[in-house]
Every structure is written in C-alpha cells, then in structure tokens.
PDB file of N, CA, C and O in Angstrom:
ATOM      1  N   MET A   1       0.902  -1.246   0.083  1.00  0.00           N
ATOM      2  CA  MET A   1      -0.086   0.024   0.104  1.00  0.00           C
ATOM      3  C   MET A   1       1.106   1.347   0.110  1.00  0.00           C
ATOM      4  O   MET A   1       1.950   1.588   0.973  1.00  0.00           O
ATOM      5  N   SER A   2       0.844   2.026  -1.087  1.00  0.00           N
ATOM      6  CA  SER A   2       1.537   3.447  -0.769  1.00  0.00           C
ATOM      7  C   SER A   2       0.864   4.487  -0.170  1.00  0.00           C
ATOM      8  O   SER A   2      -0.363   4.573  -0.110  1.00  0.00           O
ATOM      9  N   LYS A   3       1.831   5.456   0.375  1.00  0.00           N
ATOM     10  CA  LYS A   3       1.398   6.440   1.074  1.00  0.00           C
ATOM     11  C   LYS A   3       1.126   7.631   0.055  1.00  0.00           C
ATOM     12  O   LYS A   3       1.823   7.912  -0.920  1.00  0.00           O
ATOM     13  N   THR A   4       0.044   8.232   0.453  1.00  0.00           N
ATOM     14  CA  THR A   4       0.049   9.781  -0.582  1.00  0.00           C
ATOM     15  C   THR A   4       0.821  10.718   0.318  1.00  0.00           C
ATOM     16  O   THR A   4       1.488  10.649   1.349  1.00  0.00           O
ATOM     17  N   ARG A   5       0.410  11.647  -0.572  1.00  0.00           N
ATOM     18  CA  ARG A   5       1.352  13.057   0.270  1.00  0.00           C
ATOM     19  C   ARG A   5       0.711  13.283   1.432  1.00  0.00           C
ATOM     20  O   ARG A   5       1.382  13.599   2.414  1.00  0.00           O
ATOM     21  N   GLN A   6      -0.825  13.152   1.533  1.00  0.00           N
ATOM     22  CA  GLN A   6      -1.569  13.861   2.470  1.00  0.00           C
ATOM     23  C   GLN A   6      -0.875  12.718   3.649  1.00  0.00           C
ATOM     24  O   GLN A   6      -0.355  13.234   4.638  1.00  0.00           O
ATOM     25  N   GLU A   7      -0.870  11.675   3.576  1.00  0.00           N
ATOM     26  CA  GLU A   7      -0.632  10.376   4.464  1.00  0.00           C
ATOM     27  C   GLU A   7       0.663  10.394   4.936  1.00  0.00           C
ATOM     28  O   GLU A   7       0.829   9.872   6.039  1.00  0.00           O
ATOM     29  N   GLU A   8       1.529  10.818   4.430  1.00  0.00           N
ATOM     30  CA  GLU A   8       3.124  11.440   4.278  1.00  0.00           C
ATOM     31  C   GLU A   8       3.164  12.245   5.811  1.00  0.00           C
ATOM     32  O   GLU A   8       3.700  12.079   6.906  1.00  0.00           O
ATOM     33  N   ARG A   9       2.168  13.297   5.095  1.00  0.00           N
ATOM     34  CA  ARG A   9       2.145  14.661   6.173  1.00  0.00           C
ATOM     35  C   ARG A   9       1.836  14.455   7.384  1.00  0.00           C
ATOM     36  O   ARG A   9       2.562  14.772   8.327  1.00  0.00           O
ATOM     37  N   LEU A  10       0.835  13.956   7.477  1.00  0.00           N
ATOM     38  CA  LEU A  10       0.026  13.570   9.117  1.00  0.00           C
ATOM     39  C   LEU A  10       0.844  12.725   9.963  1.00  0.00           C
ATOM     40  O   LEU A  10       0.649  12.533  11.164  1.00  0.00           O
ATOM     41  N   LEU A  11       2.048  12.089   9.047  1.00  0.00           N
ATOM     42  CA  LEU A  11       2.480  10.976  10.136  1.00  0.00           C
ATOM     43  C   LEU A  11       3.931  11.759  10.205  1.00  0.00           C
ATOM     44  O   LEU A  11       4.382  11.616  11.341  1.00  0.00           O
ATOM     45  N   LEU A  12       4.711  12.449   9.467  1.00  0.00           N
ATOM     46  CA  LEU A  12       5.615  13.372   9.606  1.00  0.00           C
ATOM     47  C   LEU A  12       6.072  13.489  10.915  1.00  0.00           C
ATOM     48  O   LEU A  12       7.132  12.988  11.289  1.00  0.00           O
ATOM     49  N   PRO A  13       5.282  14.163  11.669  1.00  0.00           N
ATOM     50  CA  PRO A  13       5.762  14.546  13.241  1.00  0.00           C
ATOM     51  C   PRO A  13       5.911  13.360  14.196  1.00  0.00           C
ATOM     52  O   PRO A  13       6.533  13.574  15.237  1.00  0.00           O
ATOM     53  N   PHE A  14       5.368  12.013  13.953  1.00  0.00           N
ATOM     54  CA  PHE A  14       5.435  11.017  14.564  1.00  0.00           C
ATOM     55  C   PHE A  14       6.609  10.318  14.240  1.00  0.00           C
ATOM     56  O   PHE A  14       7.203   9.681  15.110  1.00  0.00           O
ATOM     57  N   VAL A  15       7.086  10.382  12.844  1.00  0.00           N
ATOM     58  CA  VAL A  15       8.302   9.549  12.726  1.00  0.00           C
ATOM     59  C   VAL A  15       9.732  10.301  12.942  1.00  0.00           C
ATOM     60  O   VAL A  15      10.801   9.697  13.029  1.00  0.00           O
ATOM     61  N   GLU A  16       9.592  11.596  13.010  1.00  0.00           N
ATOM     62  CA  GLU A  16      10.931  12.278  12.929  1.00  0.00           C
ATOM     63  C   GLU A  16      11.323  12.480  14.452  1.00  0.00           C
ATOM     64  O   GLU A  16      11.687  13.586  14.852  1.00  0.00           O
ATOM     65  N   LEU A  17      11.239  11.378  15.291  1.00  0.00           N
ATOM     66  CA  LEU A  17      11.747  11.280  16.466  1.00  0.00           C
ATOM     67  C   LEU A  17      13.195  10.768  16.441  1.00  0.00           C
ATOM     68  O   LEU A  17      13.590  10.043  15.528  1.00  0.00           O
ATOM     69  N   SER A  18      14.077  11.206  17.587  1.00  0.00           N
ATOM     70  CA  SER A  18      15.455  10.830  17.345  1.00  0.00           C
ATOM     71  C   SER A  18      15.464   9.241  17.765  1.00  0.00           C
ATOM     72  O   SER A  18      14.512   8.666  18.293  1.00  0.00           O
ATOM     73  N   ASN A  19      16.513   8.746  17.484  1.00  0.00           N
ATOM     74  CA  ASN A  19      16.630   7.258  17.529  1.00  0.00           C
ATOM     75  C   ASN A  19      17.107   6.911  19.210  1.00  0.00           C
ATOM     76  O   ASN A  19      17.289   5.709  19.401  1.00  0.00           O
ATOM     77  N   ASN A  20      17.261   7.544  20.067  1.00  0.00           N
ATOM     78  CA  ASN A  20      17.468   7.421  21.225  1.00  0.00           C
ATOM     79  C   ASN A  20      15.958   7.951  21.785  1.00  0.00           C
ATOM     80  O   ASN A  20      16.084   8.058  23.005  1.00  0.00           O
ATOM     81  N   MET A  21      15.070   8.193  21.528  1.00  0.00           N
ATOM     82  CA  MET A  21      13.572   8.919  21.761  1.00  0.00           C
ATOM     83  C   MET A  21      12.769   7.662  21.703  1.00  0.00           C
ATOM     84  O   MET A  21      12.549   7.155  20.603  1.00  0.00           O
ATOM     85  N   LYS A  22      12.235   7.026  22.983  1.00  0.00           N
ATOM     86  CA  LYS A  22      11.125   6.494  22.660  1.00  0.00           C
ATOM     87  C   LYS A  22       9.460   7.072  22.787  1.00  0.00           C
ATOM     88  O   LYS A  22       8.792   7.685  23.620  1.00  0.00           O
ATOM     89  N   GLN A  23       9.279   6.541  21.580  1.00  0.00           N
ATOM     90  CA  GLN A  23       7.668   7.355  21.483  1.00  0.00           C
ATOM     91  C   GLN A  23       6.732   6.820  22.728  1.00  0.00           C
ATOM     92  O   GLN A  23       6.532   5.669  23.117  1.00  0.00           O
ATOM     93  N   GLY A  24       6.226   8.103  23.215  1.00  0.00           N
ATOM     94  CA  GLY A  24       5.115   7.796  24.484  1.00  0.00           C
ATOM     95  C   GLY A  24       3.690   7.349  23.999  1.00  0.00           C
ATOM     96  O   GLY A  24       3.257   7.362  22.847  1.00  0.00           O
ATOM     97  N   LEU A  25       3.032   6.927  25.216  1.00  0.00           N
ATOM     98  CA  LEU A  25       1.661   6.533  24.992  1.00  0.00           C
ATOM     99  C   LEU A  25       0.919   7.257  24.190  1.00  0.00           C
ATOM    100  O   LEU A  25       0.367   6.817  23.181  1.00  0.00           O
ATOM    101  N   TYR A  26       0.858   8.520  24.632  1.00  0.00           N
ATOM    102  CA  TYR A  26      -0.240   9.555  23.553  1.00  0.00           C
ATOM    103  C   TYR A  26       0.090   9.604  22.133  1.00  0.00           C
ATOM    104  O   TYR A  26      -0.741   9.481  21.233  1.00  0.00           O
ATOM    105  N   ALA A  27       1.425   9.801  21.963  1.00  0.00           N
ATOM    106  CA  ALA A  27       2.132   9.750  20.677  1.00  0.00           C
ATOM    107  C   ALA A  27       1.797   8.764  19.883  1.00  0.00           C
ATOM    108  O   ALA A  27       1.539   8.980  18.699  1.00  0.00           O
ATOM    109  N   ASN A  28       1.756   7.646  20.373  1.00  0.00           N
ATOM    110  CA  ASN A  28       1.196   6.365  19.666  1.00  0.00           C
ATOM    111  C   ASN A  28      -0.076   6.314  19.352  1.00  0.00           C
ATOM    112  O   ASN A  28      -0.544   5.541  18.516  1.00  0.00           O
ATOM    113  N   ILE A  29      -0.825   7.285  20.121  1.00  0.00           N
ATOM    114  CA  ILE A  29      -2.377   6.770  20.069  1.00  0.00           C
ATOM    115  C   ILE A  29      -2.731   7.670  18.976  1.00  0.00           C
ATOM    116  O   ILE A  29      -3.503   7.333  18.078  1.00  0.00           O
ATOM    117  N   ASN A  30      -1.963   9.234  19.076  1.00  0.00           N
ATOM    118  CA  ASN A  30      -2.250   9.842  17.908  1.00  0.00           C
ATOM    119  C   ASN A  30      -1.872   9.783  16.338  1.00  0.00           C
ATOM    120  O   ASN A  30      -2.376  10.193  15.292  1.00  0.00           O
ATOM    121  N   ALA A  31      -0.463   8.895  16.806  1.00  0.00           N
ATOM    122  CA  ALA A  31      -0.078   8.121  15.485  1.00  0.00           C
ATOM    123  C   ALA A  31      -0.944   7.245  14.590  1.00  0.00           C
ATOM    124  O   ALA A  31      -0.910   7.271  13.360  1.00  0.00           O
ATOM    125  N   LYS A  32      -1.775   6.417  15.385  1.00  0.00           N
ATOM    126  CA  LYS A  32      -2.518   5.475  15.279  1.00  0.00           C
ATOM    127  C   LYS A  32      -4.101   5.928  14.594  1.00  0.00           C
ATOM    128  O   LYS A  32      -4.713   5.351  13.696  1.00  0.00           O
ATOM    129  N   LYS A  33      -4.488   7.147  15.360  1.00  0.00           N
ATOM    130  CA  LYS A  33      -5.353   8.047  14.574  1.00  0.00           C
ATOM    131  C   LYS A  33      -5.533   8.530  13.408  1.00  0.00           C
ATOM    132  O   LYS A  33      -6.531   8.580  12.688  1.00  0.00           O
ATOM    133  N   ALA A  34      -4.067   9.019  13.234  1.00  0.00           N
ATOM    134  CA  ALA A  34      -3.697   9.845  12.088  1.00  0.00           C
ATOM    135  C   ALA A  34      -3.805   8.478  11.019  1.00  0.00           C
ATOM    136  O   ALA A  34      -4.598   8.476  10.077  1.00  0.00           O
ATOM    137  N   ARG A  35      -3.015   7.490  11.276  1.00  0.00           N
ATOM    138  CA  ARG A  35      -2.879   6.145  10.220  1.00  0.00           C
ATOM    139  C   ARG A  35      -4.692   5.918   9.926  1.00  0.00           C
ATOM    140  O   ARG A  35      -5.202   5.893   8.806  1.00  0.00           O
ATOM    141  N   ILE A  36      -5.238   5.810  10.890  1.00  0.00           N
ATOM    142  CA  ILE A  36      -6.998   5.424  10.858  1.00  0.00           C
ATOM    143  C   ILE A  36      -7.339   6.415   9.922  1.00  0.00           C
ATOM    144  O   ILE A  36      -7.774   5.931   8.877  1.00  0.00           O
ATOM    145  N   LYS A  37      -7.273   7.945   9.955  1.00  0.00           N
ATOM    146  CA  LYS A  37      -7.905   8.738   9.249  1.00  0.00           C
ATOM    147  C   LYS A  37      -7.606   8.661   7.881  1.00  0.00           C
ATOM    148  O   LYS A  37      -8.352   8.790   6.911  1.00  0.00           O
ATOM    149  N   ALA A  38      -6.108   8.375   7.962  1.00  0.00           N
ATOM    150  CA  ALA A  38      -5.976   8.578   6.339  1.00  0.00           C
ATOM    151  C   ALA A  38      -6.094   7.359   5.283  1.00  0.00           C
ATOM    152  O   ALA A  38      -5.864   7.246   4.079  1.00  0.00           O
ATOM    153  N   GLY A  39      -6.738   6.174   6.695  1.00  0.00           N
ATOM    154  CA  GLY A  39      -7.465   5.096   5.662  1.00  0.00           C
ATOM    155  C   GLY A  39      -6.568   3.929   5.992  1.00  0.00           C
ATOM    156  O   GLY A  39      -6.266   3.274   4.994  1.00  0.00           O
ATOM    157  N   SER A  40      -6.253   3.660   6.703  1.00  0.00           N
ATOM    158  CA  SER A  40      -5.207   2.543   6.870  1.00  0.00           C
ATOM    159  C   SER A  40      -5.761   1.185   7.053  1.00  0.00           C
ATOM    160  O   SER A  40      -5.115   0.164   6.817  1.00  0.00           O
ATOM    161  N   GLY A  41      -7.177   1.210   7.549  1.00  0.00           N
ATOM    162  CA  GLY A  41      -8.072   0.252   7.934  1.00  0.00           C
ATOM    163  C   GLY A  41      -7.852  -0.588   9.195  1.00  0.00           C
ATOM    164  O   GLY A  41      -8.226  -1.750   9.351  1.00  0.00           O
ATOM    165  N   GLU A  42      -7.098   0.277  10.190  1.00  0.00           N
ATOM    166  CA  GLU A  42      -6.743  -0.314  11.531  1.00  0.00           C
ATOM    167  C   GLU A  42      -7.993   0.051  12.460  1.00  0.00           C
ATOM    168  O   GLU A  42      -8.935   0.701  12.008  1.00  0.00           O
ATOM    169  N   LYS A  43      -7.966  -0.250  13.341  1.00  0.00           N
ATOM    170  CA  LYS A  43      -9.128  -0.157  14.480  1.00  0.00           C
ATOM    171  C   LYS A  43      -8.331   0.187  15.835  1.00  0.00           C
ATOM    172  O   LYS A  43      -7.281  -0.384  16.133  1.00  0.00           O
ATOM    173  N   MET A  44      -8.999   1.278  16.702  1.00  0.00           N
ATOM    174  CA  MET A  44      -8.754   1.284  17.692  1.00  0.00           C
ATOM    175  C   MET A  44      -8.881   0.103  18.878  1.00  0.00           C
ATOM    176  O   MET A  44      -9.904  -0.563  18.721  1.00  0.00           O
ATOM    177  N   ASN A  45      -8.161  -0.258  19.898  1.00  0.00           N
ATOM    178  CA  ASN A  45      -8.428  -1.372  20.800  1.00  0.00           C
ATOM    179  C   ASN A  45      -9.255  -1.240  21.698  1.00  0.00           C
ATOM    180  O   ASN A  45      -9.109  -0.206  22.351  1.00  0.00           O
ATOM    181  N   LYS A  46     -10.359  -2.112  22.092  1.00  0.00           N
ATOM    182  CA  LYS A  46     -11.619  -2.023  23.041  1.00  0.00           C
ATOM    183  C   LYS A  46     -10.737  -1.566  24.019  1.00  0.00           C
ATOM    184  O   LYS A  46      -9.518  -1.732  23.993  1.00  0.00           O
ATOM    185  N   VAL A  47     -11.466  -0.907  25.004  1.00  0.00           N
ATOM    186  CA  VAL A  47     -11.104  -0.665  26.546  1.00  0.00           C
ATOM    187  C   VAL A  47     -11.071  -1.919  27.071  1.00  0.00           C
ATOM    188  O   VAL A  47     -12.169  -2.445  26.888  1.00  0.00           O
ATOM    189  N   GLY A  48     -10.354  -2.602  27.609  1.00  0.00           N
ATOM    190  CA  GLY A  48     -10.298  -3.713  28.372  1.00  0.00           C
ATOM    191  C   GLY A  48      -9.540  -4.836  27.506  1.00  0.00           C
ATOM    192  O   GLY A  48      -9.044  -5.745  28.172  1.00  0.00           O
ATOM    193  N   SER A  49      -9.438  -4.874  26.593  1.00  0.00           N
ATOM    194  CA  SER A  49      -8.701  -5.691  25.840  1.00  0.00           C
ATOM    195  C   SER A  49      -7.149  -5.750  26.067  1.00  0.00           C
ATOM    196  O   SER A  49      -6.445  -4.835  26.494  1.00  0.00           O
ATOM    197  N   LYS A  50      -6.702  -7.195  25.639  1.00  0.00           N
ATOM    198  CA  LYS A  50      -5.289  -7.035  26.086  1.00  0.00           C
ATOM    199  C   LYS A  50      -4.555  -6.404  25.407  1.00  0.00           C
ATOM    200  O   LYS A  50      -3.457  -6.426  25.963  1.00  0.00           O
ATOM    201  N   LYS A  51      -4.507  -5.769  24.397  1.00  0.00           N
ATOM    202  CA  LYS A  51      -3.555  -4.780  23.864  1.00  0.00           C
ATOM    203  C   LYS A  51      -4.052  -3.519  23.954  1.00  0.00           C
ATOM    204  O   LYS A  51      -3.760  -2.830  22.976  1.00  0.00           O
ATOM    205  N   ALA A  52      -4.653  -3.021  24.723  1.00  0.00           N
ATOM    206  CA  ALA A  52      -5.493  -1.860  24.966  1.00  0.00           C
ATOM    207  C   ALA A  52      -4.593  -1.277  26.055  1.00  0.00           C
ATOM    208  O   ALA A  52      -4.058  -2.120  26.774  1.00  0.00           O
ATOM    209  N   PRO A  53      -4.292   0.163  26.345  1.00  0.00           N
ATOM    210  CA  PRO A  53      -3.358   0.522  27.512  1.00  0.00           C
ATOM    211  C   PRO A  53      -4.405   0.426  28.420  1.00  0.00           C
ATOM    212  O   PRO A  53      -5.601   0.455  28.131  1.00  0.00           O
ATOM    213  N   THR A  54      -3.820   0.287  29.760  1.00  0.00           N
ATOM    214  CA  THR A  54      -4.820   0.035  30.784  1.00  0.00           C
ATOM    215  C   THR A  54      -4.844   1.580  31.701  1.00  0.00           C
ATOM    216  O   THR A  54      -4.242   2.612  31.407  1.00  0.00           O
ATOM    217  N   ALA A  55      -5.503   1.398  32.564  1.00  0.00           N
ATOM    218  CA  ALA A  55      -5.589   2.942  33.135  1.00  0.00           C
ATOM    219  C   ALA A  55      -4.173   3.117  33.897  1.00  0.00           C
ATOM    220  O   ALA A  55      -3.748   4.262  33.746  1.00  0.00           O
ATOM    221  N   LYS A  56      -3.419   2.383  34.589  1.00  0.00           N
ATOM    222  CA  LYS A  56      -2.298   2.134  34.789  1.00  0.00           C
ATOM    223  C   LYS A  56      -1.125   3.034  33.871  1.00  0.00           C
ATOM    224  O   LYS A  56      -0.312   3.884  34.236  1.00  0.00           O
ATOM    225  N   ASP A  57      -1.403   2.485  32.610  1.00  0.00           N
ATOM    226  CA  ASP A  57      -0.412   3.013  31.891  1.00  0.00           C
ATOM    227  C   ASP A  57      -0.747   4.517  31.227  1.00  0.00           C
ATOM    228  O   ASP A  57       0.128   5.136  30.620  1.00  0.00           O
ATOM    229  N   PHE A  58      -2.095   5.036  31.405  1.00  0.00           N
ATOM    230  CA  PHE A  58      -2.156   6.356  31.513  1.00  0.00           C
ATOM    231  C   PHE A  58      -1.778   6.836  32.476  1.00  0.00           C
ATOM    232  O   PHE A  58      -0.951   7.708  32.211  1.00  0.00           O
ATOM    233  N   ARG A  59      -2.036   6.671  33.987  1.00  0.00           N
ATOM    234  CA  ARG A  59      -1.016   7.383  34.963  1.00  0.00           C
ATOM    235  C   ARG A  59       0.439   7.503  35.061  1.00  0.00           C
ATOM    236  O   ARG A  59       1.136   8.371  35.586  1.00  0.00           O
ATOM    237  N   GLU A  60       0.764   6.326  34.373  1.00  0.00           N
ATOM    238  CA  GLU A  60       2.291   6.536  34.318  1.00  0.00           C
ATOM    239  C   GLU A  60       2.895   7.487  33.394  1.00  0.00           C
ATOM    240  O   GLU A  60       3.845   8.260  33.520  1.00  0.00           O
ATOM    241  N   SER A  61       2.115   7.237  32.450  1.00  0.00           N
ATOM    242  CA  SER A  61       2.688   8.478  31.128  1.00  0.00           C
ATOM    243  C   SER A  61       2.025   9.747  31.391  1.00  0.00           C
ATOM    244  O   SER A  61       2.289  10.639  30.585  1.00  0.00           O
ATOM    245  N   ALA A  62       1.335   9.988  32.204  1.00  0.00           N
ATOM    246  CA  ALA A  62       0.985  11.582  32.750  1.00  0.00           C
ATOM    247  C   ALA A  62       2.170  12.113  33.658  1.00  0.00           C
ATOM    248  O   ALA A  62       2.480  13.299  33.776  1.00  0.00           O
ATOM    249  N   LYS A  63       2.694  11.189  34.192  1.00  0.00           N
ATOM    250  CA  LYS A  63       4.062  11.668  35.068  1.00  0.00           C
ATOM    251  C   LYS A  63       5.208  12.276  34.134  1.00  0.00           C
ATOM    252  O   LYS A  63       6.025  13.045  34.638  1.00  0.00           O
ATOM    253  N   THR A  64       5.271  11.978  32.927  1.00  0.00           N
ATOM    254  CA  THR A  64       6.437  12.110  32.057  1.00  0.00           C
ATOM    255  C   THR A  64       5.735  12.955  31.057  1.00  0.00           C
ATOM    256  O   THR A  64       6.300  13.019  29.965  1.00  0.00           O
ATOM    257  N   ALA A  65       4.554  13.660  31.200  1.00  0.00           N
ATOM    258  CA  ALA A  65       4.245  13.939  29.810  1.00  0.00           C
ATOM    259  C   ALA A  65       4.873  15.682  30.153  1.00  0.00           C
ATOM    260  O   ALA A  65       5.170  16.199  31.230  1.00  0.00           O
ATOM    261  N   LYS A  66       4.904  16.235  28.771  1.00  0.00           N
ATOM    262  CA  LYS A  66       5.410  17.406  28.540  1.00  0.00           C
ATOM    263  C   LYS A  66       4.378  18.568  29.116  1.00  0.00           C
ATOM    264  O   LYS A  66       3.292  18.037  29.349  1.00  0.00           O
ATOM    265  N   LYS A  67       4.372  19.592  29.336  1.00  0.00           N
ATOM    266  CA  LYS A  67       3.608  20.734  29.781  1.00  0.00           C
ATOM    267  C   LYS A  67       3.807  22.208  29.023  1.00  0.00           C
ATOM    268  O   LYS A  67       3.159  23.186  29.395  1.00  0.00           O
TER     269      LYS A  67
END
C-alpha cells in the first residue's frame, strides 16, 4: 500500500523522533488515529482488551508528559 502525500504529511511529526527517544503512549495513540484517518483500515483497541492501554499506563504516562 503506497502512501499519498497527505498521509506522509500526517505521519511526519511522529516519524521524526531521534533514535534515542522512545515514543510515548499519547504519541502512539495520535499516530494510530492519524493512520486510521488516512485510511489504513486499522481500528482502535477496545477498552479492556489485551492490547489496549490500561488505566495504570495512562497514570504512568501522565507523570512524564511535557507541559
């Protein structure tokens, strides 16, 4: 599946992280939403499913969030 210019532009901010930096929970969620909007065919995980982030994940992510 080839990406259009618009899809590449949507994903650009999420791709340009340095190799030393690990993407955070919110960056991953926003990247997935952008891919879905661009027509990737993916779906968000249901709350409580095995791969969905838990409440604990969100609490820990909030500790390191940039303000």
